[in-house]
N, C-alpha and C positions, 0 to 999 in steps of 0.2 A: 372513113366515115365514123361516128361513132356505133358502138351497139346499142339497140335500142333494150333496157332494161322493163320491164312489167313487174311490177311490186302491187300483189292483194293481198286487199287489207280487208278478212270477213268482220263485217261492223253488227256488233247486236247490243243497242241498250248501253250504249257507251256515251256518252252524251258530255259526263265527267271526266274524262280520260282522251276521247277521241279530237279535242282539237289539238293538245300536245302533239301525239301521236302523226298526225296531217302536219302538222307546220316542222316536226323533225325529218321528214318527207319531203317536204316542198324545197326543204333549205339545205340538202343535200349537194356537195361540190361536184357530184357526174349529175349533168344537167339534162342528159339526154333521157327521162325515162319517162311513162307513164305509170301512173299512180290509179289502181282500179280501185276503190270501195264500195264493196258489195256486202250495199244494206239488205239482209237478213230477216226482212220484216220485225224492225225496230218499231216500238210502241211507246217511245222518248223523241227528246229531239234528233236525235240522230239522223233519221233521214235529209233533215234540212240542214244539218250542220254538214253532209256529204256533198247536197245541192250546192251550196255556199262555196267549200271548196273547189268546184269543178269550173261554179260559174265563175271565179276569178281567177283558175290558172288553166289555160286550158291543156296541159300533161295530166288532169284528174280526171278523171272518167267515176262518175259516179253513176251504179247499176241498183236499180232496187226488184227485187222479189217476194213472195210468200215465203213466212217462214220454213227452212227446209234442214238445219241444223249446222253446223261450220260447216262441216264436209261439203254438202250444198254448195254450200258457198262458194268456196275455194276452189270445184269444181268450175262455179257459172263463170268464176273471175281465169281460171286454165285455159276455159272452151272461149273464153273474150280478150284474153291476152295477143297483145303483138307481136310480142318482146324478141331477139335473140336469144335474152337470158330472164331469167324468171328467179323469183325469191319473194316469201313471205314476209308478212308482220301483223301480231297482233294489233287490238282493235285500241289497247292499253298499253302499249309500247312503244319507247323511242330506241331510234338509230343513233350514232353517232354520223356527226354531219359529213365526214367520208365515207363513211360504212359503204356504200354502194361502188363508189371509185374505187377503193382498198379490194375488194370482191372481183371489183373487174378486171385489175391489172392483173391479181391473182390468176384468174382463169387465164386471161391470155400471155402470160409470162412464162406459163409452166405451161398452156395448152391441157390441163385438164378436163375434165367434166362438171366437177363440184369442185366451187372454194367454198369457204368454213372460215368465219372467224369464234372468235371470244366471247362470252355475253356475263354481266353484271344483274346480279337480282334483287332488290329493291324494294323499303317497304312502301304505305303511301307518305309514312312520316320524310321520307326522303327527296320528296319530287321536288322540291323547290332544286334542291343540289345537285341531282338529274337532271335536270333540264339543262341546269346551266354547265353540266361535265359533258353532255352533249354534242353541244356546241363548238365545244375544246375536238380539232381531230385527232383522229387515233393515229400513233406513230406505231405500225409494225418497226420490228426488228429482223424477224426470219420468217421465210418461205419453208413448209416443209409438204412434201409430196408424202402421199399415204397410199399405196397400193392395195390393193385389195380390200376394198372399203367395208365390203360385209363380214371379212371376218372380222375386222378390228371394231367393228360396230355392236358384234356378239360377245367380242370377249374383251374390251378395252371399255370396262365402265365404275372399274370400282377407283374409287378416289386417291385411295393409301397406294396401288398399286404406281396410280399413274404420278402419285408425287414422287415414288421411288425409282419410277422408270423415266425422269428427265423430260427434258421438251417431246422428245419422239412419242413416248407415250403419251403426254397431254395430245399430242397431234392428233394421234391415233382416235380422239376419242371423240365419240359423237352423242350429241346428246338426241332426245325423244324428235320432238320438235321438226319442223320444215324451216323454220325462220332463222336469218345469223346463215341459210348457207344460200348460195346463189349456183343456179343450175343451167347447163346448156338445154335449149328449147328442147329438142329431141331428144332427151333422156323421158319425157312425159307423151312422148307418142304411144297411144295407145294404155298410159297409166293415168286414172281417177280415185280418185277416194269414195271409200266404202259409205253410200250415205245412208244415216241412221246407225251409226258404229260410234261408240265414244274414243277407240281409238283408231280415229285415220290414219293420224301421222305415221303409228306403229305398223300400220296394216301395210301400208306400199312399202316400208325399209327393203325388202326383202328386193320386188322388181326393180326398186332403185338402185340399191348400194350394187346389186348381180349386173347391172346394167352397166354401170359406172367402173370406169379404169383407173382413175388415180381420183385421188382428190386434194387439193391446194390447204392448205392450214395456215392462216396466218395469226401469229402469236399480238393479238391487240384485241381490246375489249370493242368490236362495233354494237353492239346491241345490250337494251336495257332492259328486263325483263321485270314487269309489276307483278309483285305479289299481293294478291286482293283475298281477302277471305271469302269472297264473294263468286271465286272462279272455280269451275267446276274440278281443278287441282284439289283445290282444298277443302273444297265440300264435303259432309257424309254423304259416303253413298249407296245407294239400295243393291240390290241383290243384281237388276241387271247388269250393271255399270261393270261389276266384276267380272258378271261371267261372258260377256264380250269382252273383255280386256282376254280371258282364258282362253276364246276361241280362236282372238286374234293371235296370241303367243302361239297356239296349237298350230296355227297355220303355217308359222313363220320357222317354229322348231321344225317341221315336217320338210318343207323347202330350203332348209336349211340343211339338213339331215342327205338332202336330195342333190344339194352342192356341193355336196365335202365340207360340210362346215361345221365346226362346234358350235352349237345353239346356245352359249352357256345364258348371255343374256333372256332369252326365248326363256331358258327352264327357271332363271330368278321369278321372273314376270308368272309365268305360270304359278308358282307354289307360293310367289305373293298374293298373286288375285285369288286363288285357291282360299285361303287363311283367310283374307279378309273378306269373301262371300261368306264364310259360315259366319261371321261376328256379322251383318247385315242384320237389322230388323227383321225382314220377310226372311230370310232362310229356313224358318218351318213353315213356308208354302208348300204343296205336297209338289208340285211341277217344280217348283226352284231345285228341291231336296235329289229330284231324279233328273236334274240339268247337272245337279252335282256332281251327283253320279257316275251318269254318262262322262262330265269331262274330267271327273279323277281316272277313268276306267281308257281313256283314252290318252291321257298321260302317261299313263303307266307302261301303256302298249307303246310309246313312243320313246320312251324311257330303256325300253328293251333293244332298240338299235342302235342306242351307243355303245361304244367301246368301253371295257374297264376304264382304259387311263380317263377316253371323256368326261366318263361318267363324274370318275373324282375331280377333275377340272373344273365341272361345273358345280358340285358339290361345293366345292371350297371356296370358287367365286361368290357362289349366293350366301354361303355363309359369312363371308367377309364383305359384302353387299350390305346384308342386313346387320352387323352391327354398327357399319356406318351410318344406315338411317337413324339409330337412334339420336346421334349427332346434328345429323341432316335436320331431321324432326325438329330437333330441338333450337337450332337457330336460323333456318329459314321458314318453316310452318308458321311459325311462332312473328314473323316479322310484320311492326304495324308500320 
């Protein structure tokens, strides 16, 4: 019998995009799924859309809760999930029609703990095109096994080096989010997202990737990521947002050192978030400045634990990624 896949969708005030998302999940060619729509206290028509979907399709379950943030909604989904495999989808994104089937096949063929595919970003003006494109089955041509996923996550994140490194380097790249990945259920035993955190996905990476033995990468676009000016990624943030990202980075940095993994991505994230924190409107608040000084001191202490070779490695990757961001900011964050 086919393995059940739980698709967890945190939902919050997404009435304009949620119907497309639900439709892309319901039309998956792999039919043995449960779609968990976690309404996180929405104040628009999203709760009604969730109930309507659940009423019309027995595979859909609508769960309503008081607003607690995306981590709380994700945890509610994890606690309710009955599937052998687990995946996530944001409430404004779409999946290719055979995305779940491709990821299931990759897991079962390889025996890996996680399978993942590629994704495509799109702006609001491209919605009709992507809606049509998502109904066309993806055609993967290569399955690549990636051992030591934590080391890959931490050290393969610069686009330039991925292009130069060919398909193997691209297969070793992990994005920050938990969507476009399929997990064996047992990986999540004892792991939940930290509620109240802005960097909830990043916060669980060390635990998940250190527990996973192998990741199976599929070289096909399976996920369509909508770029919206109202998203957390695109909004100008306050000091607390960047401070939370620094704290998450510091924990991952320390955990990686304990696991003998060079924490290059965490190094880059900490430096970037510290720099962004200094530019926030509320940085001059006395408590914020104390928190900034404390975080900066902790980072210096952790950096002392790096070997000279690791320090050079982290520094060079950080400088390269910062240069790449100039292109990224122009081409992606300005999508319409």
